[in-house]
C-alpha positions as CSV (number, residue, x, y, z in Angstrom):
1,M,102.7,99.9,86.0
2,T,103.2,99.8,89.7
3,T,105.0,102.8,91.2
4,D,106.2,101.2,94.4
5,Y,108.7,98.5,94.9
6,D,106.1,96.0,96.1
7,F,102.7,95.0,94.7
8,Q,99.3,95.9,96.2
9,G,96.0,94.4,95.1
10,M,94.7,97.9,94.5
11,W,96.9,98.0,91.4
12,L,95.1,95.1,89.7
13,T,92.9,96.1,86.8
14,V,90.9,94.0,84.4
15,P,91.5,93.2,81.7
16,V,95.2,93.7,81.6
17,T,97.7,93.1,78.8
18,Q,100.9,93.4,80.8
19,L,101.9,94.1,84.4
20,F,105.1,96.0,84.9
21,V,106.7,95.8,88.4
22,A,109.6,97.5,90.0
23,R,111.9,94.6,90.8
24,E,112.3,90.8,90.2
25,E,111.2,89.8,93.7
26,T,107.8,91.5,93.1
27,R,107.6,89.6,89.9
28,Q,108.3,86.3,91.6
29,F,105.7,87.1,94.2
30,L,103.0,87.6,91.5
31,L,104.1,84.4,89.8
32,S,103.8,82.6,93.1
33,L,100.2,83.8,93.4
34,G,99.5,82.2,90.0
35,L,99.7,85.1,87.6
36,P,101.0,83.9,84.2
37,E,104.7,84.3,83.5
38,D,104.1,85.9,80.1
39,R,102.1,88.7,81.7
40,V,104.5,90.1,84.3
41,T,107.7,92.1,83.5
42,A,110.2,93.4,86.1
43,S,111.0,96.8,84.4
44,G,111.8,99.1,87.3
45,I,109.8,102.3,87.9
46,P,110.0,104.8,85.0
47,V,111.8,108.1,85.8
48,R,112.9,111.0,83.6
49,Q,116.2,110.4,81.7
50,E,117.7,113.5,83.3
51,F,118.1,111.7,86.7
52,S,120.8,109.5,85.2
53,A,122.1,111.8,82.5
54,P,125.5,113.5,82.7
55,L,125.4,117.1,83.9
56,D,127.5,120.1,84.3
57,A,128.0,119.9,88.1
58,V,130.1,123.1,88.1
59,D,127.3,125.1,86.4
60,V,124.6,123.7,88.7
61,R,126.6,124.4,91.9
62,A,127.4,127.9,90.6
63,R,123.8,128.7,90.0
64,Y,122.8,127.7,93.5
65,R,125.9,129.3,95.0
66,L,127.3,126.0,96.3
67,R,130.9,125.3,96.9
68,P,132.5,122.6,94.7
69,D,134.5,121.0,97.5
70,V,131.8,120.5,100.1
71,P,129.1,117.7,100.1
72,V,125.5,118.7,99.5
73,V,122.6,117.4,101.5
74,L,119.3,117.6,99.6
75,I,116.3,117.9,102.0
76,S,112.9,117.2,100.4
77,A,110.6,119.2,102.5
78,G,107.4,119.5,100.5
79,A,106.3,115.9,100.9
80,S,107.0,115.6,104.6
81,G,104.9,118.3,106.2
82,G,105.9,121.5,108.0
83,P,106.6,120.6,111.6
84,R,108.8,117.6,110.8
85,V,110.7,119.5,108.1
86,L,111.4,122.3,110.5
87,Q,112.7,119.8,113.0
88,V,115.0,118.2,110.4
89,V,116.4,121.6,109.4
90,R,117.0,122.6,113.1
91,Q,118.9,119.4,113.6
92,A,120.9,120.0,110.4
93,L,121.9,123.4,111.6
94,D,123.7,121.8,114.6
95,I,125.8,119.4,112.5
96,S,129.5,120.1,113.0
97,Q,130.8,118.6,109.7
98,D,131.4,120.9,106.8
99,F,128.5,120.5,104.4
100,Q,125.9,122.5,102.4
101,A,122.1,121.9,102.4
102,V,119.4,122.6,99.8
103,V,115.9,122.5,101.2
104,V,113.2,122.0,98.6
105,C,109.8,123.1,99.9
106,G,107.7,122.6,96.7
107,R,104.6,124.7,96.5
108,N,104.3,125.2,100.2
109,A,105.0,129.0,100.4
110,E,104.4,129.2,104.1
111,L,106.8,126.4,104.8
112,K,109.4,128.0,102.6
113,E,109.1,131.3,104.6
114,Q,109.5,129.4,107.9
115,V,112.6,127.5,106.7
116,E,114.1,130.8,105.3
117,A,113.6,132.4,108.7
118,L,115.1,129.4,110.5
119,V,118.3,129.5,108.4
120,A,118.7,133.2,108.2
121,G,122.3,134.2,108.4
122,R,123.6,130.8,107.3
123,D,125.4,130.9,103.9
124,D,125.5,127.1,103.7
125,F,121.8,126.6,103.4
126,R,119.7,127.2,100.2
127,V,115.9,127.3,100.4
128,V,114.0,126.5,97.1
129,G,110.3,126.5,96.4
130,F,108.8,124.6,93.5
131,T,111.5,123.5,91.0
132,T,111.8,121.5,87.9
133,E,115.5,120.9,88.6
134,M,115.3,118.0,90.9
135,P,117.5,115.9,88.5
136,Q,120.2,118.5,88.6
137,L,120.0,118.9,92.4
138,M,120.1,115.2,92.9
139,G,123.1,115.0,90.5
140,I,125.2,117.3,92.7
141,S,124.1,116.0,96.1
142,S,125.7,113.4,98.3
143,L,122.7,112.6,100.4
144,F,118.9,112.9,100.1
145,V,116.7,113.3,103.2
146,G,113.0,112.6,102.7
147,K,110.1,110.1,102.4
148,P,110.6,106.9,100.5
149,G,107.8,107.4,97.9
150,G,108.2,105.0,95.0
151,L,109.0,107.8,92.5
152,S,111.3,109.8,94.8
153,S,113.1,106.6,95.7
154,S,113.5,105.5,92.0
155,E,114.8,108.9,91.1
156,C,117.4,108.8,93.8
157,M,118.4,105.3,92.8
158,A,118.7,106.3,89.1
159,A,120.9,109.2,90.2
160,G,123.0,107.0,92.5
161,L,121.9,109.1,95.5
162,P,121.8,107.5,99.0
163,M,118.8,108.3,101.2
164,V,118.1,109.2,104.8
165,I,114.5,108.0,105.1
166,I,112.0,109.8,107.4
167,D,108.3,109.3,108.0
168,P,107.5,106.4,105.7
169,I,103.7,105.9,105.3
170,P,102.7,102.5,106.7
171,G,102.3,100.0,103.9
172,Q,103.9,100.7,100.6
173,E,106.4,103.3,101.8
174,V,107.6,101.1,104.7
175,R,108.1,98.3,102.2
176,N,110.0,100.7,99.9
177,A,112.2,101.6,102.8
178,D,112.8,97.9,103.6
179,Y,114.0,97.3,100.1
180,L,116.3,100.3,100.1
181,L,117.7,99.3,103.5
182,E,118.2,95.7,102.4
183,E,120.2,96.8,99.4
184,G,122.4,99.1,101.4
185,A,121.3,102.3,99.6
186,A,119.6,104.0,102.6
187,V,119.4,104.5,106.3
188,R,116.1,105.0,108.2
189,C,115.4,107.4,111.1
190,N,112.9,105.8,113.5
191,Y,113.4,108.6,116.0
192,S,112.5,112.1,114.9
193,T,115.2,113.5,117.2
194,T,118.1,111.7,115.6
195,V,117.9,112.8,111.9
196,G,120.8,115.2,112.4
197,Y,122.8,112.4,114.1
198,K,122.2,110.1,111.1
199,I,123.2,112.7,108.6
200,A,126.3,113.6,110.5
201,M,127.3,109.9,110.9
202,L,127.2,109.4,107.1
203,L,129.0,112.7,106.3
204,A,131.8,111.6,108.7
205,D,132.2,108.3,106.9
206,P,132.9,109.0,103.2
207,A,133.7,105.4,102.4
208,R,130.3,104.2,103.6
209,L,128.6,107.1,101.8
210,A,130.4,106.1,98.6
211,A,129.4,102.4,99.1
212,M,125.7,103.5,99.5
213,A,125.9,105.5,96.3
214,A,127.3,102.5,94.5
215,N,124.4,100.4,95.8
216,A,121.9,103.0,94.7
217,R,123.3,103.0,91.2
218,R,123.3,99.2,91.2
219,I,119.6,98.9,91.9
220,G,118.6,102.0,90.0
221,R,116.6,101.4,86.8
222,P,117.1,104.5,84.6
223,D,116.1,102.3,81.6
224,A,112.7,101.5,83.1
225,A,110.7,103.7,80.7
226,E,112.5,102.3,77.7
227,V,111.7,98.7,78.9
228,V,108.1,99.5,79.4
229,A,107.8,101.2,76.0
230,K,109.6,98.5,74.0
231,T,107.7,95.7,75.7
232,S,104.4,97.4,75.2
233,V,105.0,98.1,71.5
234,A,106.0,94.5,71.0
235,L,102.8,93.0,72.5
236,T,100.7,91.3,69.9
237,G,98.4,89.0,71.9
238,R,95.0,89.4,73.6
239,S,94.5,90.9,77.0
240,L,94.3,88.7,80.1
241,W,90.9,88.5,81.8
242,I,90.9,87.9,85.6
243,S,87.7,86.6,87.1
244,R,86.2,88.5,90.0
245,E,86.9,85.8,92.5
246,A,90.5,85.4,91.2
247,Q,90.9,89.2,91.7
248,R,89.6,89.0,95.3
249,R,92.0,86.2,96.1
250,I,95.0,88.1,94.7
251,Q,94.0,91.2,96.6
252,R,93.5,89.2,99.9
253,I,97.0,87.7,99.5
254,S,98.8,90.9,98.6
255,N,97.0,93.2,101.0
256,E,96.2,90.9,104.0
257,G,98.9,88.3,103.8
258,E,96.6,85.3,103.2
259,D,98.5,82.1,102.7
260,V,99.2,81.4,99.0
261,A,99.2,77.6,99.5
262,Q,95.6,76.6,99.2
263,P,95.6,73.6,96.9
264,D,91.9,73.1,97.2
265,D,91.2,76.4,95.4
266,C,94.3,77.7,93.6
267,L,94.5,80.1,90.7
268,R,94.4,78.5,87.2
269,T,95.3,80.0,83.9
270,L,93.2,79.4,80.8
271,V,95.5,79.3,77.7
272,D,95.3,79.2,74.0
273,P,95.9,75.5,73.2
274,Q,97.6,76.4,69.9
275,T,100.0,79.2,71.1
276,G,100.1,78.7,74.9
277,E,99.3,82.4,75.4
278,S,97.5,83.1,78.7
279,L,93.9,84.2,78.2
280,A,92.2,84.3,81.6
281,L,92.9,83.6,85.3
282,V,90.2,81.8,87.4
283,L,90.0,79.9,90.6
284,D,90.2,76.1,90.4
285,S,86.6,75.9,91.9
286,E,85.4,78.0,89.0
287,L,86.3,75.4,86.5
288,S,83.4,73.2,87.5
289,T,81.1,76.2,86.9
290,L,82.5,76.3,83.3
291,G,81.9,72.6,82.9
292,A,85.3,71.1,83.7
293,S,86.4,69.0,86.6
294,P,88.8,70.4,89.2
295,H,92.5,70.2,88.1
296,A,91.4,69.6,84.5
297,S,93.9,70.3,81.7
298,A,91.2,71.7,79.4
299,V,87.8,73.1,79.4
300,E,85.2,73.3,76.6
301,L,83.5,76.7,76.6
302,S,80.0,76.8,75.1
303,R,78.1,80.0,74.2
304,I,74.8,78.4,75.3
305,K,76.2,77.5,78.7
306,L,77.8,80.9,79.2
307,K,74.6,82.7,78.3
308,A,72.8,80.7,80.9
309,L,75.4,81.6,83.5
310,R,74.9,85.3,82.7
311,W,71.5,85.2,84.4
312,L,73.0,84.2,87.7
313,P,74.5,87.2,89.5
314,E,77.3,85.2,91.2
315,Y,78.5,83.9,87.9
316,F,77.9,87.0,85.7
317,A,81.5,88.2,85.7
318,L,82.8,84.7,84.9
319,A,80.3,84.2,82.1
320,T,81.3,87.6,80.7
321,A,85.0,86.5,80.7
322,G,84.0,83.2,78.9
323,M,82.1,85.1,76.3
324,W,85.0,87.4,75.8
325,L,87.3,84.4,75.2
326,L,84.9,82.8,72.8
327,G,84.7,85.8,70.5
328,D,82.6,84.8,67.5
329,A,82.9,81.0,68.1
330,E,80.0,78.9,69.4
331,T,82.3,76.5,71.3
332,M,86.0,76.3,71.9
333,V,88.4,74.1,73.9
334,I,90.7,76.1,76.1
335,G,93.8,74.7,77.8
336,V,94.1,75.0,81.6
337,R,97.4,75.1,83.5
């Protein structure tokens, strides 16, 4: 189960029965690499049901001493680091629109003290340490300010909560941010000095904020955990073995952007000729090592041949995969697609 909106080669494990990814585009990307269609499910990222469940907003606001008629901005401080969070809070203090803020500092006690000192005397700011009530706080908020981690972003989308993105980590978090921006569920602050401006701009435009909330709900997957569970329980086939060289190729493409279109050495799937179930993923060049010609539609695996390959270090992983496919049989014809 990948917990970001895009796929990285680091997620690949062998053998694997099923890969669950966050969105359909990521699934299409993996299929374009050559992964078998029956092994990849676009499920969304699992989050707790509370993030999309109905709540008693009046009770939650009352417990945090928040007015019912003023929007709430939820600032996630714990994951962003002290100096940047203090800068965000300072800018929020200067916003002229009528709003309330809840600043969640997590287990960072020093940061909590610093934020409390910064907002002393302001009755429209609430400072919270570690809390298990993020679903409730998201449920009463109009805007979330924080990093676009896969889980935080998925929780916001399940709750229908627009995001103001700050400090995405290069790589996966930047890609998460790209997706949220593309779908109209977030804005991104590229300048550390304009976070307050971005928050104020959205608070001053309720129609845009409502549209962003609708977009968040549209792409949210509160049912992701159920999809993963039901799909997993229904699985009856064997796991998919991916050869070492096939793994390396997938990782190079997903991590380094290597061109997928290499017809001289593409990924090939070994399948059960009776059921069509995918069994293994290898490079086209590895078919000859297994005794088949390139672009062959079938390969005959032999226990004797595979045992011989096991003595060669460069083919050991491939031989192991072949032995795994053979099971108790001495020879077997495996389909190739």
